[in-house]
N, C-alpha and C positions, 0 to 999 in steps of 0.2 A: 700464905697458910698452905700450902701442900703437905708443911710434916703432919697438919692434924687430920691428913689421911691413911696416915700410916695405919698399915695393919688392915685397911680396907682396901687395898688397890683392886682384888679380884672381885671386889663386886662392882666398881667402877670400869672396869671391861666390857669393849662396846661387844664382842660375843658373850658374855655374861649369861647363864641359862640357871635359873631358879633351882628347876628341879635336878640338873645334875649336882648344884652345887649342895642340895640338898642328902641327895642319895649320897654324895661324898662324906657331909658331916655325920649321916649315920651310920657310914661303914667306919671310919677313924673313932667312933666311939663303942664301936660291937665288936671289939677283938680277939675276946675270948671263945673259942672256936668248942669251948664244953657247955655254953650259956646254952638252956632250952629257951630262954623268953629273949625280943627284942627289945633293947634298953631305948625305948625312945624319949624318958625323961631327961637325960643329960644333953643331947641334940637340942631339945626347948630352952633346957637352961641356959644353953652355950646362945642360942639365938637371942633371948631374953638378954642377957648379960650385956650381947653386943649391942643390943636395941640402945638399952640404958648408956652404955658407953656413946653411944654415938650423940644421942640427946645432952649428956655430959658433953661431949666437947665442942657441939654447936652452941649451947649456953654458954660455955665459956668464951667462943668467938664471938658471939655477941656483946659481951661485957667486955670483953678486952678492943674492941673494934664500934665501936658504937655510930660513932659519926661514920665513917666511912661506908657501914654499910646502909646507915638513911641515904648520904648521898648516891650510893649506888640505885638503893630502889627507888629514888626521886629521878633518878637522870634515863631508869628502865621505864618507868612511866611515862616519862616527857616523851623517850624515844617511841613508846609504843602510842602515843594520841597523836603525833606530828604523823608517823607513817601511818596511822588510821585515818585521818584527818585528809593527808597527800592522796590516797591510794582508794579514799572511800568511792569518790565519782567514779573514778575507773572501774572500780571494779564492780559497783553497780551499775555503770553502763557494759562493763563485758557481760554479768550476769544476762541482762536484758538481751543483751545480741545472740547471748548463747541460749534462751528461751526462744527468742526470733527464728533462730538455726532452726531449735528442734519441731518449732511448728512447721517448718519448711520441709524439714526431711524426713519426718515420720510419713507423712503423705506420699515422700518421693520414693521411701524404701518401699512401702505400701505397694505405689505402684511399681515399681521395679519388679516385686517378688510378681504383680500378675502378671508383667509382659512375660515375664521367662515361663509359667505357666500356660499363657497363650501361644507361647511359640513355639514349646511343647505339644499343645494341644493343637496347633494349626502343623507343625511337623508330622504327625499321627495320622491326620485327616487327609493330607496329600499324599501319604505315602498309603493310607488306605485306597485312595481314590483312584492310584496309581495302578494299586495292585487288583481294583475291580475292572477298571483298564485293561492288565494283562491277561487276568482271567476271560473275559469276555471276546479278548482276539483269540487265547488256548482254545473258547469252546468253538469259535468260529474256524478253525483250523480240524479240529476233532468233528465237525458238522461237514465239513467240505468233504473227507476223506470216508467220513461213512456214506454218506450218500450217492459218493463214483469212486466204483472202484480203480478202475486206471485212471492215470495220469493223462493229460493230455496239456499241448501248450496254455493255453486257455486259463485250465484250470491252476497250471504252473503258476501263471502269470499272479491267479488271483492270492495261491497260497504264499509267493514270493510277496506278495507286499503287505501280508500280515506278518510274516515275519521280521521284516524288513521294520515294522511299528514295533514288534515286540523287543527287538535288537536298541530303536530308538528310544522307547520307556525306561531299558534298563541302563543305557547309555546314561539318560537325564534324572534319573533315581538309583545312586548306586547302594542304598540300603535294601531295594526291591526283591533283589535276591537272599536277603539276610531272612525273610519269612521263610517258614517252611512248608506251607503250602507252596508258594512260587518255585521252592526247589525240589520238591513234588512233581508240577507238572513240567519245570524245565527236562528232569529226566526221565519220565514218562514220555511226554507227549513230545514238547517242541524241539528236542535233540535227536529223538529218532527219525521224527519227520524230515527236522533238515535234511539229515544225511540221506533219507528216499530222495527227496525231491533233490539234493545237489546231486547227486548220482542220475536222476532221470535227465537233470536237464544238458552233463555234462556229455554222456552216453548221443543222447540226442541230435545234441553241435557236433557232436566227432562224427556222427555217420552221414548229418547232411549238410556237412562242409568238407568230408573226404572226396568228393567229385563236383564239376561244374555242372553236368546235368542235374544231380540234387540240389545243389544250392540254387539253381535257376528254378527249377519243380517246386521247392518248396521257401521260396523266396519271403513271403512275408508269415509262414511259420518261422521260420530262422529268427525274423526281426522280435518276433513274439517272445520266443526263447533266449533270445541276447539281452531284449529288457527285463525278462523274469530273472534269469541268472545278475544280472549286474544290481538287480534290487535287492536279491538275498542276498549278496556278497561282493559286494566291488573287487575284493582281494582277489577271492575266488574266479571271478569273471575274469580277471586279466590274466591270470594261470591257468585256467580251461582254455582261453584264447591261445595263449602264447603255446600250449601246448599242442592245438591242432596245429599251428604253423611250422612247429616242431617237426613233427610228423611228416610234413610235406618235404621240409628240408631235408632230413633224414631218407626217405625214398629216393628224392631227387636226387642226392649226394651219390645215395649208392647205385645209382643207374647211372651216372657219370662218371665214377669212380671203375667201373666194371667195362667202358670203353677203352681206358687207357692203353691195355693188350691188345683189345681191339675195335681199331678204330672205325672200323668200317659201321659197327654199330653206332657210334657216335649220333647220327643223324635221328631214328627213335628215342634216343636216351635224350636227345634234348627237345626234342617233342614233350617225352612223357614232363621233364622240366618246365616246359612255357605251360602245358596244360595244368601243372600244379602251381603256378605263376598265375596261372589266368583264374584258378579257382582262389587264391590267396587275394588277389587283387579283389575280386566279387565279392568277398569276405569283409575286404574293407571300405567297400561302398555301401556294402549291406550297415555297417557299424557305422559310418557318416550320417547313415539317413537316418538312425534310429537317435531321435532327440532326449537329452536327461536335461532336465530344469535350462539353465540357461546355454548348455553345452549340447554335445552329443558324445553317443560310447565309444568313437575313435577317439575322441580327443582324452577320455576316461581311461581307455585302455594305454595310450601313450605316454600317460603320467606317471604309470608305475612301472613302466620300461624302466630298467638299470643296465649301465650307466648310461644311455643315450636314450632319448626319447622318440625312439623307431616307430616308424608306421608297419601293417605287417609287412606292405611288399618293400618297405625298403630296407626291414630285417631279413625278409628270403631270397631276397636277390645278392644282397652282402653276405652273409651266411656260407647260401650254395658256395656263388664264386669264391670264397676264402679257401675252402673247404676241398675243393675241387681243386685250385691252384694249391693248395700243400701238397696232393696227392701226387698231381700232375708233375711238379719241381722235382719231388724225390726220384719221380719216375725217370723224368729224361735225365738228372745228373746222375744216374746209374748207370747209365749210358746202354751198351749192347742192342741188339734188333729192335727191340721198343724206344729206347733214344732213336734210334736213327729213322724207324717209321714213324712215327712223332714227328719227326723233324719234318720230313717232304709230305707230311698231312697236315701242316699249317694252314696253309693256307683253306684248305679243305673243311677244317674244322672252323676257322672263322668264315667263310661263307656260310656254314650250316649255323653259325650263331645270329647271324646278320638277319638270313632267311626267317627263323624262327621266332624272335624276339619281337617282330612285329606282331605276331599272333598272342603276347604274352598280354595283354590289355585293351581295351573299348577303346580307349583313348591313345591320341599323339604323343605319349609321356614314356615311352619304353626306350628312349637311347641312352640314357644316363643305367638306367640298368643293363642296358645292351653293352656297354662301355666295361661295366664290370667285368662282364664275362669275357669280353676281349682282352680285357687286364689280365684275368687269372691265365691266357694262354699265352701270354710275352713274353714267357722264355723261351719259347718254341722258336722266335726269332734272332736266337744268339747262339752264336758259332760255340759248338762243343769243343770243350779242351784238348 
């Protein structure tokens, strides 16, 4: 029957567009560029002619193939009835299930939207609560600073606790610093106060830990300062303690190195070194006595030491002995009068070390550190080449 569709293939295409077809038909019948009016009648006549032609062909097709058409219609009706009867129960059940599902989904989706809203409200509420706590702590810092003109250890401890709580709040609420008011408080109040407080604690501790007498006299004060510094910033606490110990190491090494060319000055230099070692030992005892949660400040300090967790005493004597050994080895290997005097003074130097190291601590555990100092002069026991 495909021959009956001749001349109408364009109308049967899947991409057939009636509007485009009509436009093309109008263009095809209006080819006279000089015409002032659009010819619509001709395209309409063409369409009506085609409609009549299609009707004629359909009638002719029915007349020529009546039995085939009737048979096809009968089979189509039968197929539709069979499909409808077979699928109807399943389709009805599916439709009923879908309606039940909708009854569940609609309340669930509504509850989901409400849950999202509630979650955002809760987040906002928590953020505002954290902001109120932060503002309260900042106001407490401002109040303490305004009511007392000069810092003291107890005031420093109180301020350090407030700064610690502020930092804890920031760590627990990452979005807190996104608030404009919090940024303003942070830049205008918190940061300046933090820097002032850190500078005060660093200066006071460095001064108090410079000599044994000062450390003994201000023992309780130093313990409060240590606790305040650790509360304010554990990392700055470790750095400042390290800096204090390093200042003692530097002074001791300088005193010892100067004696390489003047061995007779070794005893007073060794006394200075031992006194500073005793000061470091006393500082270590204070760190051990200050409790922090389930540990103490000594453990907190050593945990920040890299690459090895050395206590202040161990660090002091290892650095002093190693530095002194390097300069002594260089001077001895260089030879000359200095090398000869050093070699002749070996026993004198060793006896001076043994005599003074007893005073490096209140305990009897000085022998390991004494051995470090003795090891620093072992080169004097070797014969020069």
